[in-house]
C-alpha positions as CSV (number, residue, x, y, z in Angstrom):
1,M,21.1,-9.1,-10.3
2,K,17.8,-7.8,-11.7
3,L,15.7,-4.8,-11.9
4,L,12.3,-5.9,-10.7
5,V,9.5,-3.7,-12.0
6,I,5.9,-4.1,-10.8
7,I,3.2,-1.9,-12.3
8,L,0.5,-2.2,-9.6
9,N,-3.1,-1.5,-10.7
10,K,-4.5,-2.9,-7.5
11,T,-3.2,0.0,-5.4
12,E,-5.1,-1.1,-2.4
13,A,-2.8,-4.0,-2.2
14,L,0.5,-1.8,-2.0
15,E,0.9,-1.8,1.8
16,Y,0.6,-5.6,2.0
17,L,2.8,-6.1,-1.0
18,L,5.6,-3.9,0.4
19,E,5.3,-5.7,3.7
20,G,5.5,-9.0,2.2
21,M,8.5,-8.0,0.0
22,S,10.3,-6.8,3.2
23,A,9.5,-9.9,5.3
24,A,10.9,-12.0,2.2
25,G,14.1,-10.0,2.6
26,I,13.7,-7.6,-0.3
27,G,14.5,-4.6,1.7
28,G,14.7,-1.7,-0.8
29,A,12.2,-0.5,-3.4
30,T,11.2,2.8,-4.9
31,I,7.4,3.5,-5.4
32,L,6.4,5.9,-8.1
33,P,3.0,7.3,-8.7
34,S,2.1,6.4,-12.3
35,A,-0.7,6.5,-14.8
36,G,-1.5,4.3,-17.8
37,M,-2.1,5.8,-21.2
38,A,-5.9,5.6,-21.1
39,M,-5.9,7.6,-17.8
40,T,-3.6,10.2,-19.3
41,L,-5.4,10.6,-22.4
42,S,-8.6,10.9,-20.5
43,K,-7.3,13.7,-18.4
44,M,-6.2,15.5,-21.6
45,N,-9.7,15.2,-23.0
46,S,-8.2,13.3,-26.1
47,S,-10.4,12.6,-28.9
48,F,-9.1,9.1,-28.9
49,I,-11.1,8.3,-25.8
50,S,-14.9,8.1,-26.1
51,S,-17.1,10.0,-23.7
52,S,-18.4,6.6,-22.4
53,I,-15.2,5.4,-21.3
54,R,-13.9,8.8,-20.2
55,G,-16.3,8.5,-17.1
56,M,-14.5,5.6,-15.8
57,F,-11.3,7.8,-15.5
58,S,-12.8,10.7,-13.7
59,G,-10.9,10.2,-10.3
60,D,-8.1,12.6,-9.2
61,E,-5.9,9.9,-8.1
62,D,-3.2,8.0,-9.9
63,D,-4.6,4.8,-11.6
64,N,-1.3,2.8,-10.5
65,K,2.0,2.7,-8.7
66,T,5.3,1.5,-10.2
67,I,7.5,-0.4,-7.8
68,I,11.1,-0.7,-8.8
69,S,13.7,-2.9,-6.8
70,V,17.2,-4.1,-7.5
71,I,17.1,-7.9,-6.4
72,D,19.4,-10.8,-6.5
73,D,18.8,-13.5,-9.0
74,D,17.8,-15.9,-6.2
75,Q,15.1,-13.3,-5.0
76,L,13.1,-13.5,-8.1
77,D,10.9,-16.6,-7.2
78,I,10.1,-15.3,-3.7
79,A,9.2,-11.9,-5.1
80,R,6.8,-13.5,-7.6
81,R,5.2,-15.6,-4.8
82,V,4.8,-12.5,-2.8
83,V,3.0,-10.6,-5.8
84,Y,0.8,-13.5,-6.4
85,N,-0.2,-14.0,-2.8
86,T,-0.9,-10.2,-2.2
87,V,-2.2,-9.2,-5.6
88,G,-3.3,-12.1,-7.3
89,D,-3.0,-13.5,-10.8
90,L,-1.5,-11.0,-13.0
91,S,-3.2,-12.5,-16.1
92,H,-6.4,-11.0,-14.9
93,A,-7.3,-7.5,-16.3
94,N,-6.5,-4.4,-14.2
95,T,-4.2,-6.2,-11.8
96,G,-0.6,-5.3,-12.7
97,I,2.4,-6.2,-14.8
98,M,5.7,-7.5,-13.4
99,F,8.9,-7.9,-15.2
100,T,12.6,-7.9,-14.7
101,V,15.6,-6.5,-16.6
102,P,19.1,-8.0,-16.1
103,L,21.6,-5.7,-14.6
104,D,25.3,-5.9,-15.3
105,Y,26.3,-3.1,-12.9
106,V,24.9,-1.6,-9.7
107,E,26.6,0.7,-7.2
108,G,25.3,2.1,-4.0
109,R,23.3,-1.1,-3.0
110,R,23.4,-2.3,0.5
111,K,24.1,-6.0,1.2
112,R,21.0,-7.9,2.5
113,R,20.4,-7.1,6.0
114,F,18.6,-10.4,6.8
115,E,17.5,-13.5,4.9
116,P,13.9,-14.5,4.5
117,R,12.9,-16.4,7.7
118,S,11.9,-20.0,7.6
119,A,10.6,-22.1,10.4
120,E,14.0,-23.5,11.1
121,Q,15.7,-20.3,11.4
122,G,13.4,-18.5,13.7
123,N,14.8,-15.1,14.7
124,D,18.5,-15.8,14.0
125,K,20.4,-12.8,12.5
126,D,22.6,-13.3,9.4
127,E,26.2,-13.0,10.9
128,T,27.9,-12.4,7.6
129,S,26.0,-9.3,6.4
130,S,26.1,-6.8,9.2
């Protein structure tokens, strides 16, 4: 198992990202409001941020969302596809960051309620994980 962490700068894509993850069988995630270092320093009126850059960070809203989810190893590729299809290429600036951390122990996680749908499966339910 892995801990999937997505720091999403394109917060307008959050709803679509969560819907895509759910449709792909990733049924649980925690979403945390978060802010990058530049945003935080700007709000603190830090001398490290020049006044010309400070104007870019004048909004009251958080500058990103952090999504964390415990996933099975075989869910990583589909999670990556969902992120790229909804958010775009993460190598572009101000898009987001995604990484995983290996987990050697997890307790309290429910079994998968359903598997990702494919054209062959239709609406069949997974009998083994009820």
